C-alpha positions in Angstrom: 10.3 -16.2 19.6 10.8 -18.8 17.1 9.8 -17.6 13.6 10.8 -20.3 10.8 10.6 -19.1 7.3 11.0 -21.2 3.8 11.0 -20.0 0.7 12.0 -20.8 -3.0 12.5 -19.4 -6.6 11.7 -22.1 -9.8 13.4 -20.9 -13.0 10.6 -22.4 -15.0 12.3 -21.9 -18.4 16.1 -22.1 -19.2 15.4 -19.6 -21.7 12.9 -16.9 -20.2 13.3 -15.3 -16.8 9.7 -16.5 -15.7 10.1 -17.6 -11.8 7.6 -19.3 -10.0 8.7 -18.1 -6.3 6.5 -19.8 -2.9 6.7 -19.0 0.7 5.7 -20.5 4.4 6.4 -18.7 7.2 5.5 -17.9 11.0 4.6 -14.4 11.9 5.3 -12.8 15.2 4.8 -8.8 16.0 4.9 -6.9 18.9 3.1 -4.3 19.8 4.8 -1.3 19.6 5.5 1.2 22.2 2.8 3.8 20.3 0.5 0.9 20.6 0.9 -0.1 24.1 1.5 4.0 25.5 0.1 6.2 23.4 -1.4 9.5 24.7 -4.3 9.0 24.4 -4.7 6.2 23.5 -2.4 3.4 24.3 -3.7 0.3 25.5 -0.8 -1.6 27.4 -2.6 -5.3 27.4 -2.8 -5.4 24.1 -1.3 -9.0 23.2 1.3 -10.0 20.2 0.2 -11.1 16.7 1.4 -14.5 16.0 0.4 -16.7 13.2 1.6 -17.9 9.7 1.4 -16.4 6.1 1.4 -18.2 2.8 2.3 -17.2 -0.8 3.3 -17.9 -4.0 3.3 -16.0 -7.4 5.2 -15.6 -10.8 8.0 -13.0 -11.8 8.8 -12.2 -15.0 11.5 -10.1 -16.7 12.9 -9.1 -20.6 15.1 -6.9 -21.9 13.9 -6.1 -25.6 16.0 -3.5 -27.5 15.9 -0.8 -25.4 13.3 -1.6 -23.3 13.4 -3.4 -20.1 9.5 -5.4 -19.1 8.8 -6.7 -15.4 5.8 -8.5 -14.4 4.6 -10.2 -11.0 2.0 -11.3 -9.5 1.7 -12.8 -6.1 -1.8 -14.7 -4.1 -1.3 -14.7 -0.4 -3.2 -16.3 2.9 -2.7 -14.7 6.3 -3.9 -16.0 9.7 -3.2 -14.2 11.9 -4.6 -13.9 16.2 -4.8 -10.9 18.0 -4.4 -8.4 14.9 -3.9 -4.8 16.2 -6.1 -2.2 14.9 -6.6 1.0 15.4 -10.6 2.5 15.0 -11.9 5.5 16.6 -13.1 5.3 20.2 -16.7 6.2 22.0 -14.0 9.1 23.7 -13.0 10.5 20.8 -9.7 9.3 20.0 -8.7 6.2 18.5 -7.4 3.1 20.1 -5.9 0.0 19.3 -7.6 -3.6 20.1 -6.7 -7.1 19.5 -9.4 -9.5 17.2 -9.0 -12.3 18.5 -8.5 -13.5 14.6 -8.0 -12.0 11.1 -8.0 -14.0 8.1 -6.3 -10.9 5.0 -6.0 -12.9 1.7 -5.3 -11.3 -1.3 -3.5 -11.1 -5.1 -0.9 -8.4 -5.5 0.3 -7.9 -8.9 2.9 -5.1 -10.6 3.9 -4.6 -14.4 7.7 -2.0 -15.1 8.4 -0.6 -18.2 11.4 1.5 -19.0 13.5 2.5 -21.9 15.0 5.2 -24.2 14.7 6.9 -27.6 17.4 8.5 -28.5 17.9 11.5 -25.6 14.2 10.2 -24.2 14.2 8.5 -21.2 10.4 6.5 -20.1 9.0 4.3 -17.2 5.5 3.6 -16.5 5.0 1.5 -13.2 2.0 -0.1 -12.3 0.1 -2.2 -9.6 -2.6 -3.4 -8.4 -3.8 -5.1 -5.3 -7.4 -7.1 -4.2 -7.3 -7.2 -0.5 -9.8 -9.2 1.8 -9.0 -8.7 5.2 -12.1 -10.7 7.1 -13.2 -10.0 11.4 -13.4 -14.0 12.7 -13.4 -12.3 16.2 -15.3 -13.1 19.3 -18.8 -12.5 18.5 -19.6 -11.1 21.6 -16.4 -8.7 21.6 -16.7 -7.3 18.4 -21.1 -8.2 17.7 -22.8 -11.4 15.4 -22.8 -8.4 12.6 -19.0 -7.6 12.8 -18.2 -10.7 12.2 -16.9 -12.4 8.8 -16.8 -8.5 7.5 -14.4 -6.5 6.0 -12.1 -4.5 8.2 -12.6 -0.7 8.4 -10.5 0.9 6.5 -9.7 -1.5 4.7 -10.1 -0.9 0.5 -10.8 -4.3 -1.3 -9.8 -3.1 -4.3 -6.2 -0.4 -5.0 -3.9 0.4 -7.7 -1.7 2.9 -8.9 0.0 3.8 -12.2 3.1 6.5 -12.4 4.6 7.6 -15.7 8.1 9.2 -15.9 9.6 11.2 -18.5 13.4 12.3 -18.4 15.6 14.3 -21.3 18.6 16.3 -21.1 17.6 16.8 -17.2 14.1 18.1 -17.5 11.5 15.6 -16.6 8.1 15.3 -15.7 5.8 12.8 -14.0 2.4 12.0 -13.3 0.7 9.4 -11.1 -2.9 8.1 -10.6 -4.0 6.0 -7.5 -7.5 4.6 -7.3 -8.7 2.9 -4.0 -13.0 1.3 -3.5 -14.6 2.4 -0.3 -13.5 1.5 2.8 -16.0 0.8 5.8 -15.8 2.5 9.1 -18.6 0.9 10.8 -17.4 -3.2 12.0 -20.0 -4.5 10.8 -19.9 -2.7 7.2 -23.0 -1.3 8.2 -23.2 2.1 5.6 -27.1 3.3 7.0 -25.5 3.2 10.6 -22.9 5.2 9.3 -21.1 6.9 6.6 -18.5 5.1 4.8 -15.6 6.5 2.7 -16.4 6.6 -1.0 -14.0 5.2 -4.0 -11.6 7.9 -4.6 -9.0 9.3 -7.0 -5.8 10.9 -6.9 -3.8 12.6 -9.6 -0.3 14.2 -9.3 1.8 16.1 -11.4 5.6 17.1 -11.1 8.4 18.4 -13.1 11.9 20.1 -12.4 15.2 20.5 -13.8 18.4 18.7 -12.5 21.7 20.9 -13.0 25.4 19.7 -12.5 28.5 22.0 -12.3 31.5 19.2 -11.7 30.9 18.5 -8.3 27.8 20.0 -7.7 24.8 18.8 -8.3 21.8 20.7 -7.7 17.5 20.0 -8.8 14.7 22.1 -8.3 10.9 20.1 -8.8 7.3 21.7 -8.2 4.7 19.3 -7.5 1.6 19.9 -7.8 -0.6 17.1 -5.3 -4.7 16.2 -6.1 -4.3 18.0 -9.5 -8.7 18.1 -10.5 -9.1 19.6 -6.6 -11.2 16.4 -5.6 -12.7 16.4 -2.1 -11.9 12.9 -0.7 -11.7 11.7 3.2 -8.8 9.2 4.3 -10.6 8.9 7.5 -13.7 9.8 8.4 -15.4 13.5 9.0 -11.2 14.6 8.4 -11.6 16.2 4.8 -8.2 16.1 2.9 -6.6 18.6 1.0 -7.7 20.6 -2.3 -5.1 21.0 -4.5 -1.9 21.9 -3.7 1.3 22.4 -4.5 5.0 21.4 -3.0 8.6 23.1 -4.0 11.5 21.1 -3.7 15.3 22.2 -4.1 18.3 19.9 -3.5 21.8 20.3 -3.7 24.4 17.6 -3.5 28.1 17.9 -3.2 
């Protein structure tokens, strides 16, 4: 299909890296092989997604003494026909279905700081997303209660933060992720079925990199779900508590 794209980047001030960005594009996405034929659950009758997307935003970058700052904010609007969504079925497994129309709007923002203090290198990265994905499907298919409601399993708010420190081959990192509540029914009616409550995930890792001539060796220990929080990514499927991951990497 013909999928045109038109975009622009405009520097607003000659003396500053402040960029205004914008784009408009036609979208087309054919169902994947899994969407069509996964067993059980594939749907050979799926229609391809198509629509238009608009986005605009600002990007800023500045280099100070030993410090690099990057920041970006983007707003977008995507209008898609025949949106493909996987949802639980009454048969006990997930199936993909088309939604006649989905209007997705939101804001995405991020910030990145990195620099060094003598032998200490540091980095901070954070992001936040507001995602409104509204079901405007046929009420006869999705019911009147689902019309104009947030898509299932799509959080309205999400964000993360990363702190990373390194010195003389040693490094330590901490990552924080947050998700707002998610609905598990198209009607967003929590009285009929449980919703997925907000959860906040904390991960930490530490390690060391060694270099001997042409050989590089690194060892890293990660601790996921540091505070042993109980949470679900999918309804009735609890995720692991605190768990550990050891990585050993050799490079020649």
